[in-house]
Every structure is written in C-alpha cells, then in structure tokens.
N, C-alpha and C positions, 0 to 999 in steps of 0.2 A: 326141468321143464322149460327148456329154452324155446323161445318163440321169435318169429320175425314180426316186424311192426305192422300196425294197421295204418295204411295211408290211402291216398285217393285212388290207387289202382286196386285196392282191396286184395293185396297180395299176402295177407297174413295167414299164418297157420295157427288158428285159434284152438284153445284147449280148455275145456271146462274145469273148474276147480274140483278137486277130489278130496277125500278124507286124508290122503297123504299130504295135503297142503294145509288144510284148515283144522285138523284135529290137534290143536296146539297143546303141547305138554306143559304142566305146571310143576315148578320146583322152587323151594324156598319162598313160597308165597307169591311167585312171579310167573308170568306166562312167557313162553319161548316159541321160536319158530319151529314148524314141523318139517317143512321141506328141507331135505338134507340136514336132518336134526343134529345139533351140536356143532355145526359148521361155524355159526356165529354165537359167541358165548354170552350175549347180552339180551335182555328181555325185549319183547315186542308188544307189551300190554298197553292199556290206555294211559296208565301213569307214565310210561316211557314215551309214548307218542306225544303226550302233553309237554313233557320235558324237551323233546326234540323240536316241537314248535316254538317253545320258549328260546331254545338255543338258536334256532333259525333267526329269530328277531334280534338276539344278541349279535349274531354275525352281521346282520344288516346294519346295526348301529356301528359296528367296527368298519364296515364297508361303505359308510356314508349313504346308506339306503340303497346301494346298488346290488342288483341280483347277479350281475356278471361284470367282468372287466375286459373280456375279449371283445375286440372291435367287430361285432356282428353286423352284417349287412344283409337283410332280407333272408335269413336262414330258412330252409325248407324242412329240414329234419334235425331234431334236437334229441339227445339221449342223456338221461340223468341216471347214473349208476348208483345203486344203494339209496334209493329215493326216500326211504323211511316213511314218514307220514304223508309224503306227496305234496307238501306245502310249496316247495320250490317250483315244480312244474305248473302247479295251479296258478301261482303268481306270475310266472313267465308267460302264461297263455295270453294275458291281456297285453303284454308288450309285443308279442309276435303272434297275432291271431291267425296268420296265414301259415304258420309253421305247425308241423305235426310233432308233438312233444311226447316222448315216451319215457316213463320212469320204470326202472326195474328194481326188484328187491326179492329177498327170500320169502317174505311174508306178504300176503294179500290183505294188508291192514289199511290201505288208503281209502278215501271216500269213494262212494259209488256215483255221487252226483258231482261231476266235474265239468269244466269247459269242454266243448265238443272237440277241440284239437288236442286234448290230453288223454293219454292211454297209459295204463299200468299193467305190467307183466311180471309174473313170477319167474325169476331167472337167477341162476348162480353165476356170478361174474368170474368165478375162478375156473369155470369149465370153458369149453370151446364156444366162442361167440358165433352164432349162426347167421349174423347179419352179413350181407354181401359186401364185398370190398368197395371202398370209395362211396359209402352210403350217406354218412351223416355230415352235416355242416358244422356241428358243434357238439362236443361231449363234455359233460360236467360230472365231477366227483366231489364229495364232501364228507367229512367225518368218518374217515376210513381207518382211524387208529385202532389197532387190534383186530381188524376185520379180514386182512388179506395175507396169504402166504408169500406173495411176491408182488410188490408194486411194479417192478420192471415188467412182469408178465402182463399186467393190465395195460401198461404203456404200449407194449408191443401190439396187443389186441386193438387198442384204440387207434394206433397208427394205421392198421390195416383197414378199418372200417370208416375212417375219416376220409372225406374228399380231399384231394390236393388243395391246399389253401385253407382247409378247415381248421377249426380251433379246438384245443383241449384246455380245460380249466379245472384246477384242483384246489379246493379250500380245506385246510386242516390245521388243527391246533397242535402245537408241540407241548405236551404236558409236563415237560421238565421245568421245575420251578427256577426262576431266575431273580436276581436282585442286584440293583446298582449301588446300594448304599450300605452293604454289609450288615443289614438288620436280620437277614435270614441265615441261621447257622449252616455251615457246610455239611455235606453228607459224611457219615461216619465210615471211613475207609479202613478201619482197623477191626471190623467185626462188631456185631451188636447193633442196636437201634440208634438212629440219629436223634438229636434234640428236636429237629424239624421232621416230623413223622411222614410228611408227604414225600420226602426223598426216599424213604423206605418203601412207601406204597408204590412209587414208580419202579423201583428196583425189583420188587416182587411181581408186579404186573409184567415186566419184561421177562422175568424168569418163567412165569406161568405161560406166557405166550410161546416161549420156546419149548416148553414141555407139553403144552396142550396138544391134543390130537384132533384135527391137524394143526401143524405149526402155524403161528401167526406173527406178523411183524407188528410191534407195538409203537416204536418210535420211528416215524416216517416223514414227518412234515419238513424237517430241515434238509432232507436228502432229495426231495422231489425235483427241484430245479436242475440239480446236477444229473439226475437220472434221465430227465427229459432230454438234456443235451446229449447224453451218451446214446440214447435211443434214436437220435437223428432229428429231433424236433428243432424247428427254427424259431427265431424271435422269442426266445424264452425270457419271460419277465417275472420277477418275484417281488411281491409286496408283503412286507412283514410289519405287523402291528402289535405293540405291547398291550396285553390285556391284564389289568390288575385283578388279583385273585379275590380281593374283597374291597370295601370302600375306603382303603387307606389314602388314596391321593387327595390332595387339597383341591385340585381342579374339579369343579362341579360336574362336568360331563364325564370325566374319568371316574369320579366317585360313584355316580349313578351306574356306569357300566360295570364297575367293580361289585356293586350291590347285586346286580342281576347275575353276574358271573358266579359270585359266591352261591347264590340260590341254585344256579344250574348244577354246581358241584354237590351241594348238600342234597339236592333231590336225586341225583343219579349215582352217588358214591356207593351205596350198598349194592345196587344192581350191577355195577361195574366191578364189584369186588368178589361177590360170592362164588360164582363158578370158577374164576381163575384161582382164587385162594384155596378152594376145596380141592382143585387139581393138585395143589402143592401139599395137601395133607392137613391143612388147617381144619379145626373144628368150628362150628358156628359160634359158640361162645368166645373162642379166641379171636375170630374175625370181628365180632361186635366190640370187644374190649379194645382192639387195635384201632378200629374206626373212630372211637371216641377221641383218641390222640390226633388222628388225621383231621377230624372236624375242628378240633381246637386250633390246630395250626392254620387251617384254611381261613377261619373266621377271626384270627388274632390280627388286629390292625397294626400292632407293633412290628409285624413281619411285612415288609414292603415287597412282597413277592408278585411276580407277573409271569404270564405265559406268552410265548410268541405265536401269533396267528399268521399262517402263511397262505397267500393266494398266489398261485403260479399259473400263468397262461403261456401257451406255446402253440405254434402253427405247424401243420404238416406241410412240408415243402411241395 
C-alpha cells in the first residue's frame, strides 16, 4: 500500500485502511503486523510500542537530546522510514513547523491526534518507492536491525527521492557485545555455547535472519557509512557512542544510561527471539531456558559489555 505524501498541493493518493492492514495476527502471546504479514518478524503491540518510546528516549540521551545531526536549514519535506510509534516525527514537528513530515511503517499503530504537519502512511520500504525524484529535503531511518533484506537497496531509493543537497541520516545500534577490559568471555569458536550467552544469541539471530523468508540483514550498523560512500553520497560523517549494557560504569551518567539500556533489552528480548528462533526449529521451552542465560549475562555487572550506537549522516551531491 504505497502512497504519495500529503502536502500543500494536496497531491496525495490516499487509501483507507482495510482489514488487510488492521486485522493483526497474534502469535506467542504477541501481536504482529498484518500488511505483508511476516515481512517484519517482531511485534507491533502496545508493549512493544512502549518499549520503542523508551528506546527513543535512550537514543536521545546518547545523542545529547538531539533529534538529528544533519545540518537542516528550513526543510520543506521530511521522511521517516520505519517510524514505529511515530514519536520521532511528532517531536520533530515542533522544531520544523513549516515542514511536512511523513512517517511510514508496515503497521498503522501511530497516534491519530498529531501535529498538523505530521502524516503517517502504511508502506513497505522494501518495495518500489512511489515518491517522485528529488522530493525530500531530509530522510531519516532508525532501528532497522533485522528489518531489511538490503540496506544498499534502501540507500539507492533514498538517493533518488532526495533533493540535490538533501540529507540522509541513519541511527542504529550494533548489537555485537564489546568489552575493553577483558571481563567479557570471548565467543566459543569450537562449537557449543559460550560462557557469555549473548554471543550465542547474536550468532543465532544472524543465522535466523539468513534463513528467514524473506532474508534479512541483522548486523548493519557498522557498515552503513562505507555503503553510503559506495552509493555516491557526499559528506559522510559517522558518530559512534559506546552504550553500556547494564549499570556497570562508575560514571553516574553512564550508569544511568546503562540501567535504561538494560531495561530496554530485558523488555524486548523475548519478542525479538521467538519468531527467529522458531524459524531455526527451537521449541518454546528451549527458547525460555536459553533466555534465562542471556538475561543473566545482560544484567551481570561483572561483565563490562557495551554496544556501539552509530549515527551516520550523508548528503546527496
């Protein structure tokens, strides 16, 4: 259900929501998107929307309360791909009240009462984008880990619909656990499970993304800057921030950030595990037993683990 945006010229091709979009399926006690069912393997229910809002505020803490890093000057059209709960476009509306801000997603789960310059559309970003060329001043993506078959394909589409001089910005976490003081045991490279179970969780999520139909890329954040350069973007800039996985740091600000980030993982872990692991042939009891070990690793302050959060900005020449 691809649509063109609503702007001052009223040139949008609107389409009412139908049962094919709103008749959400339920599995494993969670609600999932209906439009192109199965395309996105993670829930869209209220529990997940609350977690996404919490995650949004965690990213704002990491980004020094900034909603964007691209040097925007009076943008007229802004696009947010994979908008989720819609919280980012809603907050951007007050910063750029003259801009038309469009958020797209597979699920129509965003609020209905929003600022007048914010619009939400049901759209599949993996299909052809029907926006005309050179249309947007700014395109933003966030939290696309495990969501796309090809980040390069999205970069090509964004290049086409951006105006010359327009900006692309991508925020994403690299979930590979890192450690600077050797307190985190290394992955087991000889078969079997690791002492630090989050290593195994990542490996299994990558395997599931490769076997899931359709195929999905799971580890994308650390490759985005290079891919943008390969696709011809200019002024590519990457900002990488270490995010502690729990409150292990001594620094009060990082300790608080770690506490929030741990809660984000604990809240979302089951939802982000069930469909991928069932794809691999795991049973629900096997999944729950394994997740006990993963949660213990995430919350253990003796493990000084962190993730890298990437913010990449780039300009269309």
